[in-house]
N, C-alpha and C positions, 0 to 999 in steps of 0.2 A: 492530841489532845483535844475535845472542844470543849472549852469552859461553859458554854451555854447551854449542853445539854440540863442540866439539873435545875435550869431556873427557866419560864417563862413569862413572866413579866416585863414590863419596862427595863431594860440595861441602864438605863439614866434616867431619873425622876427628881423636876427641881420644885420646889411649891414652894413659893411666895419666899422667895428669896432676898433677903436684904444683905447688902455687904456694906459695912463705910469703912473710910479711912480716917482715924485719929490725928492729927496733926497739936499742936502746943495750941492752937486758936479756938480752933472749933473740931466740932464733927462731921467730914464732907460724905456725906452719901455716894454711893459710885453707881448701887444696884438696888431699883426698889422693886418687893411685888412682884419679880421675875418667875414667870414657871414654865417652866416646855418639860416634855417627856419625848424620849430615843425606843425607840423599839428592836428587837432583836433582826440585824440585816441590814437596818434604816439607816437612812443619811439624810441629817438636819441642817439646813446654813443658818449660820446667826448672823444678820446685815445690818450695816449699820457705817453710821459715818463714825470717824475718830472721837474719842471720848465719850460715846456713848454707853461703854460699860462692859464690851463683848469679850473683851479679852480675861477683865475680872472676873466674868463667870466662871470661863476656862480656868484662871488659876483658884477661884471657889472651889470648883471641882478634882480640881488636884490637892487643893488643902495646904494651897502655897501663898496666902497674902501676903507673907516677909510680917514685920514687927509691927506697923501700925494699923494692919489690914485686917477687919473681925467681921465674921459673920454674926448680923445682930437681929435677924430673923427666918424663919423660916429653916428648909433644910434641903439638902443634898442627899439623895439614895441612891446606891450602885445597889445595883441587881435586888432590891426591898431591905439594903441597910444603908443603916444614917451614917456618911461619913465622918460626923462629930464625935462620934460616939466610938468608932473603933481606936484601936490602941497605936500609940507611936510606930512598933515594931510591922502589926498591920497592914499601918497606911503605905508604910516602907514597900513590901511584899506588893499589896493593886499596884501601886504606882511604880511605871513602868514595864507591869508584868501581867497585868490586867485591862489599866487605862494608860495608854501612850498617848506620847504630846508630839506634834510634829512645829518648830516655828519658822517665823516670818525668815531667820537670817539663819541656812543653813550651817554656815561655820561657826555660831554661838554654840551650836549642838557638837560642834567634832574638836577632838583633843590636837592640836597642830603637829605636836609630838609623837605623834603614835598610830603608825600602822592603821588601815582602814579595817581590814580583816581581825585585828585584834582587838578592836573597839566594837566591832559587831560579836565576837564572838563571848564578851565580857558578861553581854546580856544573859542566855540563857546560862551561863557558867555561874552568874552571881545566882540569879533569879529561881533557876531550877536544878542547878546542883552537877551540870551533866560535868563530863567529860571532851578534853581537851577538842579529841579526834572528831567526839560526835557534833560539836559547836562548830569546827572549821566545814564540815561538808549543812550543818543548815546556812552558815553565814554564806556556802556558796549555791545556797537554794535561792536565798533572798537576792542576791546579788543577781543570781539569771531573772529572776520574777521580776524585779524591779527596770529588766531587761538593757542591761548595760554589757557594753561589748565586753569583749575576753574575761569573766568575770575572774579569771586565777590573777592578771596582772592589778586588778583594781584591786584587790584583797592585800597585795606587796606594795600600793602605794600608800603617799600621804596625801593628808587632804589638798594641800596647796598642789597638788601635782592634777587635780581634777578641774573643769568647769564648774560655774553655779549651779546647771543643770544637771552635773553627774553629783554635785555636793548636796543635792538634793534630794536625790534618789538613795544615796545614802543614807540619809536622815529616816527616808523613809522606811528602808532597809531594814535600820537599826530597830523603827519604833513595832515592825511587824516579827522583827525575831522572835519574842515570846509570843506570839500568835496571840495578840490585846483580846476583848471583848467589847473594848471600846476604843477609838482611834480620836485625837483632838486635835486638827489642823488650824492653826492661827494664821493666817493670811499666809497659808505655803508655796507660793507662788506670784508674789508681792514683785522681787526682785529678781524674777527670769524674765526671760524673753517673749514673746507671746508664742513662738511656736513652739518652745520649750514648754511656756504653760501649757501648749494642751495635749501634750507628753504627757507630763505628771498629772494631769486633770484623768485624762483617759486610764493612765494605771490605777490612779487611786482606786477611780471605780472600780476595775476590773480585780484590782487586789480585794475590795470588800469584800464583791462578790464569793471572790475564790476562797477566802478563809471566814467569809458571814459577818463579818467585823462590824456593827456600828460606828455612826459617824458623826459628830459633832463638826459641821466646816464651817469656821470663821470666814468672814471677807464683804470687804464694801462693794464688791463684782458682781451687779448683781446677776450679770449673763453668765456667771463661772456657777454661781448657786443654781442659774435654772439648771446649767448641763452635769450637774454632780448630783444634785441632794433629790427627795423625795418629798420632803417638806420644808417650809423655811419660816424662822421669827423675827421682826423685824425690829429692830430695837431703834427708840429717840431717848438721848438722854436719860440713861440708866433704868427705861423701864420697855417693856416688850409692849410693842400697842398694836400689830396684830401678829395672828397666828394661823398658819394652815397650810395645804396643801400649795403646791406648786401652780398648777390650775387655778385655784383660789384664790392666791394671793396676787398673782400675776394678770387674771383674766377676769378676777369680780373683787377688783381692793376693796376694802371696806374703812380705809382709815388715810383722813387727809393728807399726813407725811408719807406714806407709802404711794399715793397718785403723784405727790409734789418730788417725791425721788424719779419715779418714770418718766416724769414730765425735763426733768434737768438733763436728763441720759441721753445721749444722739445715736436714737436706731435707725436704721435705714429712711425712714421716713421721714427724718429730719431734715429742714433746707434753712441753711442761712440766711436767706433773704425771704423763703415765701412761710416757712415753718421755723422762727426760731425758736431755739431752747428756754424753757422758761426757767429762770432762776430761781430759788427758794429767797424772798425778800428776810432781811435780817440777819444775824447770827443766832451757833449756837449758845444755848445760855451755860455760864459755867455752874461748876457743881454749888456753888452754896447762894446763886442768885436766879435758881429756878421760879418761875412765876408759880402764883398759888393756882390752885385745879389745873388744870390740860398744861403738862410741857410745852407743847407744841403753839399753843395756844396766838402766845405773840407773831407766830411766823404763822397762821391758819387764815387760807381764802375765808374757811367759814364758823369763825369766830363769834361768840356771841356775849357780851357784859351778862356777869349775872347768871352764866349757865356752866361758861366751860371755865370758870375763874371760880365757882362757889365752894369745892372741897375736892378731895379724892376724887377721883373717877378710877371703876375696877374694868377688868377685863371680862364682854358681853359677849357670850356665846351668838354668832348671825343664825337667825330664825330660820331654820329647817336644815342647819348646819354643825353639827354640834363639835366638830373639827376647826370648824373654823370662830375663831373669836377675834374684835376688835377693843383696844379702849377710845372709845369715840362717843359722847352722848346723843352725836346729832346724825350719827350717824345709816337710822334708817330713813332719817328726814332728806338726807343729801341724794340728789339724783346723779349717782354714778356716772349715769350712758352720758349725761350735758356733754356736747362738744369741748373739748378743749379753748379755752380764750387764747386764741392765736395772740401770740407777742406780737409786738408794728411791726407788718411787714415792709420790708426793706429795699432798694432801689439796687438792683444789681449794678456792681460797678464794673467800668469795661476799662480795661486795662488799656493803660500809654503807653511809652514809648520804651522803650529797650533800657533799662539800668545797670543792668550785670550782666556782664556775657564773661562764661568762663569757654576756655578752647584749650581740651588737649589738657587738662593740668593731669598732671603726677606729680605726687609725692610719696618718696620712701625715705624711709629710715634705718641706717645701717648699726645692728647693733652685736657686741659678739656673742660668737656661738655657745658661748661658757659665759653667761651675762655677771654671774655671780661675784668669780674673782677674773674675770676680764682676760687678755688672752685668746688664745685662739684665732680661729679663722675668725673676720665678719662675715654676717648675713644680713640680707633685705629685706626688709622688711617692703612689702611694696601695699600703702596704706590707702591712697590712691591712685587710679590706675584711670589712664585716658577720660576725665571728668568733659564732658561739654555739655552746658545748660544755657540759655537766655534769663532772665526774671525783670518783668516789667514793673510801671510804679502802677499803683493799686493793688497787686495780684498775692496771689498766699499760694506759694510753689510748698508742697509738703514731700518733705525727706524723708523717704523709711526704708528701716533695714532693723537686720540682729543686730545686737550689740558687736562690734567690732568690724561691723561692716564701713568702716571710714567715711561716717556722718559726722561725726564731729573730727576727725581730723579735718576735711574740709572746710568747716566753719572754722577752726584755729589757723588756716591761710588765709582766709579771707576776710578775718580780724587782724591779721597781721601778727600774731604770737608765731605761729611759723613761717617759714617763706618756701615755695616754691620747688618741687626740686625739675620740674620742667612744666611746659606746658605755661597759660595765661589767664590772667583774673583784669578782665575792664571796667571800670568802673567811669559810667558818662563816658567810654572812651578811652580814659586814661591806665596804663599799666598800674597793678598795684602786688602783684605776687611778688616782687622780691623787697617789697619795704620793709622792714619790721613795722612793731605799732611804734615804737621810740623815734622812728625817724619819718614818721608819717603828719602831714601837716594837720594843726585841729581840724579841719571845716572833715576832710577824710574820717578822721578818728570820729567824729561828732555825726558822719553820714551814715557809720556801720555799725550799731549797737548790738547787744546782745543781752536778752532774758533768759537766764538761768535755770537747769530744772529745781534746784534746790533754795528756794530763800533765804531759808535761814543761814547756808551759806554765805552771801555775795551782800549781809547789809553787816556796817562796823556795830559790833554790842555796845560799844560803849559812846556811840554819838544820837541825836535825835533824828528821828525822823525829817525834820525841817534840813537840818543840817547838813545832814546826807545829799539833799537833792542839789543845795548851794552851792555844795562841796564841785557836784559834776558841771556845775553853772559857773564855776568860777574858772574850772577846767578847757571848759567850750569860750571863755571868752564872749560870756552872755551878761548882759546887763550894763551900764554904765557904772551904777554902785551898786553899794548894800541895801538900798532901798527896791532897787528894781529888781533884783535879784530877789530881796525876798517878796516881792508882790507877784513875781514869774513864779517862784516855786508853791504858791498856794493855787495861783491858776493851775499848777499840773498837779494838784492834790484834787483839785476841781477837776481836771479833766480822767484821774483814775476811780473817782468819785468816790473819794475817802474825805471825810471831813475837815477843815481846815486844824479843828483843833489835835488833829493826829501830829502838825506839825511840831510840836512839843514832847509826844511820845516817845519812848524809848523801844529799840525793834524788840525786847521780850514782853513787852505790852502790847503785840498783834497776835494775832490766829497768825494760822500761815497762808489764806489767801489775803489778808492784808500785806500781809509782807511782800507777797508775790506782786502784787499793786505797788508798791511802794519799789520795786524793784522795775517795775515798766514803767513809772515816771522818773525814775531814773534815768533809763535806756531812752527815752523820747525828750530829754531837759534839752539837748541843742538842734531838737529838729531833726530826731535818723530820718535816714530816708530808705534806709534798709536797717529790718529788726531780723536778727539770727534768734527765734527762740527754740532752744534747745530744751525739748521734752518738758513744758513750760508750767504744764496742768498736772503732770504724774504724780508729784509728790502731795496732790491737792483731795479734797473728797469731792464726790461727785456733783453736789450738790455748788459748790465753790468753784467747782469746773465750770459751769455752765457760765457764771458768774466774771469770771477770767477770760474766758473765750469771750462769751459780747463782747466786752470790753475791748479788748485788741481789737474786733472786729471794726466798732466804733469810730475805734481810732484811728485805725488804716481808711476806714471813708473820709474823716474829715483832713487825715492829711494825707492823705495819698501815697503812705508807705507801702511799700514791696514788704511782705513777711515770708520771712523762710522758715517754715516749720517744720525742726525736726520732733520724729516724733515713733513710735513703734507701734500707736493704739492707733490702725487703720478707721474704726466707731470715727472717733474725733477727727482723721483726717478726711474723712469721706463729707464729712458733715463741714469742714472751716476749708480746705483747701479750692482752689481753681486750677491749678498741675498738680500732677504728683510724680515725683523719680522713685524709681526702688531700689537702692543699691545693695550688694553682694559681694562681701570680700575686694571691697575698691572700685566694683565694674558698678557701671549703670548698667543695671539687665532693664528696665523699660522705663521710658517717658512719657506721658500722654497726657490731656484734659485728667480729670476727675472721672468722667463718666466712661472713658475709653478704659481706664486705668481699672476700672471697678466691673466692668463687665467683658465677657471673654470675646476676642482669643488675648488670652493671657501669656504673660512669661510664666514657665513650670514653677518660679518659686512664687510669683505676687498671686498664683492659683493657691497655695500651700501657703502666704501671708493670710489670705484671705478667708480660707476654710478653717485659721488657728482662732480667728477671733470672736471670742467670746459671745452673744447678743441675748440682750437680755427682752426675746419676743417669742412665746409659743408657737407664733404663727411661719413662725423663720424654719425654713428646714435647707441644713445645709450639706453641700458633700462632702464626703467626711474625708480628709485628706493628711494624717501623720505624718510630718517628715523623719525619716530613719537618721541616728546619728547626730551628732554636734557638726558647727559651726568647723571646718579646715580652720589649721592655724596659719595667721598669713605668713608668718617665717616660712611656713611649708606647702606653698598653695598647691592644689593640685594642676596637672598639666589640663592641658586643651578647655575647656567650658569651666569657670570656677565654680558652677553647679552640680555637676556630673557626679560627684559623690551620693548625691540625692536625689535625683533625677526620677521621678518614676517616669518618664515619658522619652527616656535615654535609646531605650530596645524601638523606638519609631525613628530613630535619627542608623540609616546606614552604613557601615564600613568603618565604623568604631569611631568617626569623624568627634564626636564630644571629645573622648579620650587627648586629642592628639591637636587638635585648632580653635582658638578661642575665637567665638562668632562673630562675625561681623554687626556691625548696628544697621536694622533692616528697616525702614519706612514705612508700614503698614498702607493707613491714610488718614488723611487729617493731619498730618505731622506724628501720629503714634510710631513712637521709636520703642526696638524690641532686639534685644542683645541675642541670639537662639539662633541653633542650627534648625528646628522644626522647618519644615516644608510649610508651605502656605496650604496645600492640601490640610494637612494634618492640624494648624491651627485651628480652621473651620470647623473642624471638628469639636472644638471646644466647648463643653455648655457651665452654663452661669452658676457656680458654687452657692454663692447668695440666692434662696427662692423664697418668696413668700408662699403661704397656704393657696392663694388664687391659682400662681402660675402654672 
């Protein structure tokens, strides 16, 4: 049944929409004068930073704004009908049946106590009144469509028995059960690994074509929007600031915010020394503190007092292109092709002596086979398998790999939160692998510090920022007295470029980027020589990411710190790191300097990782490699090469060697190491995964 057959206008038409939330104190405008249309079969991307109103627009379409949210202006029309005028019963019928929504966190949409099959069958049984048998067949069909292995077993499983990527596919299957006309995706891949994300995005595109579904794709990742959408709408602080086709907005941008956004993301041409990223100055305005006139004015390079802040600024069509619009009074005067004012060029730092050396490090865990009730035999989980590498002073070594590859386990052993099973870790020539953190001396603890992924979880909510930094100084025995420590705390705030007045603020008064800076100040409070940064920018907006990575680089230059940068975002790794270590299922599969790892020959896993990275540049061409299957369990790893179950080059190795034997570590040239059975002749045939159009 095709629900589009009887309607040929836009599926979704949002016109001059304004949404406010009402608190006891005031009305807070969340979305103002927002217009966008989604045509049949079209995918429209909605991009912008946290708090710009993207999800509020989606909730407005679903008519689900809660008790204090209200549409205060404009209309949302679905297939020509104003959703505000539809009865509650009709609305219930449209939701889930004709408009489906996929949320960021898959477990929020799944009932943990119900089998997957039953949850999927409910959708057509409730909305279309079909029988159980037919609903089961439909469920089987969509689970096959979303490329899940062994569909019958999947339908008979509970949500907790599935991986994150599989759960998200089930949520997509659930949304497609009633073949909706409009699918709203709200950051559907944020919680997923980059390889799983690539497979899910591929899937969404294929299913959109198969079912003829229109899509509204909400994301802060410009690369993902480029790969999935036909048109894009850029939002800033509650307003649409630019709208147009992907080519219009990416190659012929007409709004200063869009331009600033692109300058702050690490495209392949960025280089931390020669072409540093340019962070957007200032902070995102709070909804009740928006400036007069243009919301972006206070942070804009082209701001002109008396014009940009004089009154409301409306969307205007770009001359010669009535499908490309911008909200800027000066867009016709700005030279959009002027060369970027390059950030200040930095001198490349030379790595110094070896500070940290790992030699055949192993970390195994013993777990009960029946972990829920204990008893039974025990199984060994090999979280780290013979890790060997060196890290030098002033060097950034990136550690990349999917969830479960052992990145964080190795960080825990280094920090002393766990002890090693075998092998050694040498810090300045002294063994620390068997010394837990409580037995380490103050110098060792202050030498090896960590910056965590989520700044919200690492600060004490009931202690001021200054007190938290002073507390660290006390632990590290720094300063003769309180006055010394207070002075050092203020210097640390200067170091991370936070105003000294922030010393008296509570964590709740800080933005995510500011909290992360406090975390960095605390890590450096004892003069840390090695800083383990575990996904330190993945919870932050792109414009804030640029500022925080730039800060880490600057501190590293001044303090000669060794940075171990754990990440799955290869764009930022390429920009930041001097050397890269690629991990898979506890093994180091490739190790080399950044240029070696990002150009062929690759380990087959590195090749797939590079292909999975979404790049926000229309001139880039990528080889298309989607990894089949999920990462095997560390409790039950495959025999032979850990990657052999997902490797597309396996057939090039004779005699089934990949199934039987763990490959030896080979050194190719200039210290480039790879753990693979492929012959030199095959490795030499590899072509670059990421190419610019000119190549």
